[in-house]
C-alpha positions in Angstrom: -0.3 4.6 3.4 0.4 1.4 5.8 -0.5 1.8 9.3 -0.6 -1.0 12.5 -1.1 -4.2 11.7 0.6 -4.0 8.3 3.8 -2.7 10.1 3.4 -5.6 12.6 3.4 -8.1 10.0 5.8 -6.2 7.5 8.8 -6.0 11.1 7.5 -10.0 11.4 8.8 -10.8 8.2 11.7 -9.4 8.3 12.8 -10.8 11.7 11.6 -14.0 10.4 14.3 -13.5 7.2 17.1 -11.4 9.1 18.0 -14.1 12.3 18.6 -17.6 9.9 20.6 -14.8 7.7 22.8 -13.5 10.6 23.4 -17.3 11.8 23.5 -18.1 8.5 20.7 -20.7 9.0 19.4 -22.3 5.4 17.0 -24.3 7.4 16.1 -21.7 9.5 15.6 -19.1 6.0 13.7 -22.0 5.1 11.0 -22.0 7.2 11.2 -18.3 7.7 9.7 -17.7 4.4 7.2 -19.9 5.5 6.1 -18.0 8.3 5.9 -14.8 5.6 3.6 -17.7 2.7 1.9 -18.1 6.4 1.5 -14.2 7.0 0.4 -13.2 3.5 -2.2 -16.4 4.2 -3.2 -14.6 7.7 -4.1 -11.3 6.0 -5.7 -12.3 3.4 -8.3 -14.1 5.4 -8.4 -11.5 8.1 -10.1 -9.0 5.4 -12.3 -10.6 4.1 -13.5 -10.7 7.4 -13.5 -7.6 8.2 -15.3 -6.9 5.1 -18.0 -9.6 5.8 -18.3 -7.9 10.0 -17.1 -4.5 10.0 -19.4 -1.5 8.6 -16.6 1.4 7.4 -13.8 -1.9 6.5 -14.4 -1.1 2.5 -14.3 2.9 3.1 -10.7 1.9 4.9 -9.3 -0.1 2.4 -9.4 2.6 0.3 -8.1 5.1 2.1 -5.3 2.8 3.0 -3.9 0.8 0.8 -1.0 -1.2 1.5 -1.3 -4.2 3.4 2.4 -5.1 3.6 5.0 -4.0 1.6 4.5 -0.2 1.0 3.1 1.1 -2.8 4.2 -2.9 -3.7 0.5 -5.4 -1.5 
C-alpha cells in the first residue's frame, strides 16, 4: 500500500522523466533523473526525522511499506 506523499513523489517522478521525453530533451532527462535521486534522498531523510520525532510512525511504516514504487520500495 502506498499513501499520500508517496503518490505525490511517484507522480512527480513520472513528470520529471515524462516531460523531457515528450519534447525530446536529453538534457532535461538528465536533470529529471537527478531530480528523482534528490527525491529519494529527501524521502530517506524525511522518514528518519519522522521516526525520531513522531510517536507511532514506526507502526505506520509497518502498515504502509512502499515509499515511492508500489511493491518495490
